[in-house]
N, C-alpha and C positions, 0 to 999 in steps of 0.2 A: 504494500500500500504506500503510495506516495501522497504526501499531505500538502502538495503545492497549492491546492485549492483553498487552503486556510490562510494564504498570504495576507488578505485584508485584515486579519485579526492580530498580526504579529507585532506591529509597531505602534498600536494605538493604546494609550494608557486606560486602565480599568477604573473602577470595577465593572464587571461584565454580568449581563443577564444571559443565561443559556437555557434554552428550552428544547427538549426532545419530545416531539408531538406526534401522536399516532393519528394518521388520517385514513388508515386502511379500513376502519370499521365505521366510517362516517359516510352515509349515502350522499349521492350528489344533491338530493333535494333536502338534506337535513341541515339547513342553514342554522336553525336555532341550536342544534346540538353542537355545531362547530363553534358558534359564538359563546355558548356556555363553557366549553372546554377552554377556549381562548381567555375568557374572563377568569376562569379558575387559575390558569397559569399566571396571569397578571397579578391576581390576588396573592398567590404564593410568593412571587417576587417582591411585592410590596411588603409582605410580612417579614421578609428577610432584610429589608432596608433599602430596596431599590427605589430610585427617584420616580416621581410620577410621570415625567416625560418619557423615560425609558419604558416604563410599564405600558404606557399608552401606545408607544411605537410597536412593542411586542404584540399587544392585543390586536392592533390593526393588521399586522402582517399575518398572524395566526388565523384571523377571521377570513382571510382571503387566500388560503393555501390551495394548491393543486391537490385534489383528493384522488388523483390517479396514482400517486406515490404511496409507498407503505408508510412513510412518515417524513418529517422534516426536522432538521436541527437549525434553530434560529438563534443568532448571537447579536446582542445589542449593547450599546454603551453610549453615554452622553446624549440620550434622547433620540437615538436613531438605530435602526436595524442595520448592522454592518454586513451580515452574511446570512443567507438562507440556503441550506444544503439539503437536497433530497436524499432520503435514506432508502436502503434496499431491504431492510428488515424493520418490522414495526416495533417501535418502543412501547413500553407499557402505558396503560391508561389508569389513572389520570397522568398528565404529562410530567416528565422530569423537569423541574424548574429550579434553577440555582442562581443565586446572586453571590459572586465571589471575585477575588482580585484578578483571577485569570479566567479566560473562557473555559468552560467545562468540556474538555476534549475527550476524556476517557471513554464515554459512551459511544463515541464515533467508532471505536473498535468493535463494539457489540452490534451496532445497527447500520454502520456504513458499508460501502462496497469493499470487500476483502480480496476479491478475485483479480487476476491481472488485467490491466487495460488491454483491450483486444481490438485489432483491426480485422475486418471481415471483407473479403473480396469475392464476389460472385462473377465468374469469368465465362465468356464464350469467345468465339473467333473474332468478334468485332470489337471487343473491349471488356470493360469490367465496371461493376457498380461497387463502390467501396463505402463501408459504414464503420462506425467506431462505437465500442461499448467501453465507457470510461468509468471514472470514479463516482458518478452520480446514478449509476444503475440503469441507464437507458441507452438503447442503441439508436444512433442518428446518422443519417448519410453525411459523408464528408467529401466525396469525390465521384466523378464519373469519367472513366478513361475511354476515349473513342479512338480506335485504331482505324486502319484502312479497311474499307468494306468491299474492295475489288482488287484482284480476283480472290474469291473466298471459297468457291466450291470446286472440287476436282471432278473430272469425268473419267469414264472407263475406256476411252479410245486410246489407240497406241501409235498413231502416226506422229511425225515430227512436230507438227504445230500443237497437237494436244499434249505431247510430252513437255514442250516449252511452256504451255499454259499451266500444266501441273507444277512445274518448277516455280512459276510465278506465284501459284497458290502457296507452296511451301514457304517461299520467301515472305509472303504476306503474313502467314502465321507467325513466322519467326520475328518479323518486325513488330507485329502487334504484341507478342509475348514480351519482347524487350521493352516496349513502351509501357506496358502494364507494370512490369517489374520495377522500372525506374520510378513510376508514380507511387507504387507501394512503398518503396524505400523512402521516398520523400515524405509520404503521409505518416509512416511509422515513426520517423524521426521527429516530425512536427508534433505528433500526438503523444510521444513517449510510450508507444505500444510495447508490451512485453510478450505478446502472442499475436501471430498472424494466422488466420484460418482461410484457406483457399477452398472455395466451393465452385460448382459449375461443371462444365464439360471436362471429362477426364484427361483428354489429350492436351487441351489448353491449360488446365491446371498444372500438369507436369511441365509443360514448356515454360510457363511463368516461374514455377518453382526452381527450375534449373538455371534461370537467369537472375535470380535474386542474389544480392551480395551475401557472402557467407555468414556474417553475423545475423542477418535477418532470416536466412534459410535455417539457421540453427533453432529458431523459435517458431518455425512454421509447421503447421499440420494441414492435412487435406481431408476433406469430407466429400462423400459422394452425394450428399443431399444439397438441394438448393440449385436454382437456375435463374437466369435473367428473364426467361420467358414468362409472360403473364400466366397465372394459374399454377405455378409451381408451389409445392407445399412449404410454406414459410415456417410452419411449426416444426417440421423435421430438421430444418436447418438450425433453428433456434435451439432445439434440444441438443443437437450435435455440437454447437458452439458452447453451450453451457457445460457439456461433458468435458470438452477440451479445456475450458477454463478451470474447472474443478481439478482435473488431473494435473494440469500445469502448475496450479497453485500448490497442490499437495507435494509435488516433486520439489518445487522450489523451497518450500518450507522445510522439508526433510533434509535437503542439502544444506541449508543455512544452519539448521540445528546441529547437524553433524560437524560443520565447521566451527560452530560455537563451542561444542563440547571438546573438540580437539584443541582449540585455540586458547583455552583457559590456562594451559600449562605450558611453560617454556620448555623447549628441547634444544639439543645441540644445533638443529637445523632452523629453529624458528623461535622468535621471541613471543611474548604474550601478546596476542592480538584479539582477545575477547575478555570482557569483564562482566561482572554481575554485582548486584547490590547497589543501593542508592548512592552511597558516598563515591564509589568508583564511577558510576554512571554520570553523576553530577560533574565530577572532575573532567570526564571525557567530553561531556556536552559543552562545558564552558570553553574547552579548547577546540571545539568543532571537530572532534576526533571520531565521533560516532558515524559509522557507515550504515549500519543496520541495527535498529532497535527491535529486540524481541520481547514481546509482552505476553505473558501467560495470564489469561483472564482469571480473575479470582485470587491472584497473588496478593499476599498481605502488604507488600511494599507499595502497591499502587496508590493507596490512600495515606501513605506516610507523609508528614509535613516536611517541606523544604522551604528555603527562603529565596524570594525572587524580587527582582526590580522590574522596571518597565520594559527593558530590552530582553529578547529571548536568551541571550547568553549571560544574563545577570542572574545567576542562581548559585546557591550554596546549600550543603547538606545540614549545616548547623548555624544557629543564630549567632554564635560567637565568631563565625567566619564571614558574616554578612557585610562587614566593613570593607571587604575587598571587592564588593560587587560594583562599586561605582555609583550606587544609588543611595541617596541619603536616608530614604525611608523604605527599606525592604519590608516585605510582608510575607506571611506564611501562606503556602499554597500546596495543593496535592502534588505528590511526586509525579504521578502519571501525566497530569495536565502540564506541569512545568517541562518535563522531558519531551512530551509530544510537541509543545510549542517550540522548543529548541531545535528538534530534529526537522520540523517543518521549515524552519528558517535556514537550515543548512542543507536542505535537499537530501536528507537521509531517508532511507527506506524504513518502513515499519512492518513487521511481520507478527501476526496474531497467532498464538499457540492456544488451541481451544481445550486441551486436556487439563482441566482444573485439578485433577488428582496427581499430576506430575509434580516433582520437586525441583525441577530445573527449568529455567534459571532460578537461582536462589532468590527468594522473595517475590518472584514473579516477573522480574525484568533483567535483561542482559543485553549485551551489545557486541557486535563485531566492529572492530576499529579500522579507521582509514590508514593509520600507521601504528605500529605496535609500541607497547611499553618496554623499556629496557630494564631487565632485572626486576620487573614488577613495580617499578617506581613510576608514578603518574607523569612526572616531568622528565623522566629519564629517556623517553623515546625521542627520536629525531624526526621532525616533519620532513617528508621527502621533498626534493626540489620541485618548485612550482606549486 
C-alpha cells in the first residue's frame, strides 16, 4: 500500500477530525438516515472538543457522500474538509469519529485498499483499452491505444501478392503490439502500477507481453477472459483481475516478511536492515530510513503514545527526547498514526499483516530499511550516495 494519496494531510497543523463512515448499508433514497449518521459523527467530534466550524464542515460532507462506496474516510481541520477517501471495506456503524492532534490513519489499514494498484489492458489486433484499479477501490479507464487497422486480416491464398499481403499483416500486428507495449509502460509508470493484467485475444496478448520492458513483464499476468468487443463478459474479467491481485499481494507480503525476519540479525555478509518496536521505528522514521513499514493488525504497539510536532519527521518515542524535535510544543499521538504519517511523507510502502495471532513483528510493527544499521546502532549506518 502506498499512502501518497494522504499528501494533503501531511503538512497542515492539527488538531484533526477523522471520521470513518459506513455508506454500504444506506439506501440511495435514505437521505434522512444519512443525515442522522452525519449528525451523530459531528456530535461525537464536538464532545471530544472539536470546533464548531470543523464539525459543520464534516457534517456537510458526510451528508452528501457517494453511497456506491463501502465507506469513506473524511479528514478535516481548521473549519474545512481536507480529504475524502473512498474505502473498499465498510467501517462499523455508528461511525468512527476522533478529534486528535494527528489524522487518525490507522483504520485506513483495516478499511482501505490493500491490494496492489493494477493496470488492466484488454487487447485485440487494432489496439487496447486500458483501465486502472488504484488505491480508492474503483476501476476507471485511463487510456485507449489505437494501432493501424490495415492490413489486419490474413487470407489463405498462396500466390506472391497474397504472401506479400500476409507479411504486411504480420508487420501490422507487430507494430501494433509494440505501440501497445510502449503505452502500457508509460501508463504503468505514471500510475505506479504494481501489477499488469493482459486480457483479450491470445495471440495479441502474447505479442504485447513479449515487447514489454523486462521490469514490467516481471509483474504481468495474462487472462483468457475479457475482450474489447461489445457483449463480452465483464464479470469474468473482473473476477480474474481480483484473483490476480489477491495472489500478487499475498506473494509480495510473504516475500517482505521473509526479508524482514532475515534482516533483523546481522551476519558476516549483511548488516541489520530490519527493525521492530516503537523506539527503533521512530528513530528510522525520523531519519527517513524506512523503506517498508509492516503493520500487524491488533498489535499492542499500534496505540502506544509517541511525541510529535507539526512536520511528519518530528517524532520521538519519549517525552524526554521531544526537545530534539524542533517543535516547541510537541504533543502525544498514537504510534501507528505518527508512523503512517511519516512513511506517507517519505514515499515508503506499507504492508498489512492480517494474522493477529502472530508474534512478529514484535509489538505489531516492523520495518525494512533503505540502508542498514551498522552494529545495530541507529546512527551507525551510512546513507548511500544520492
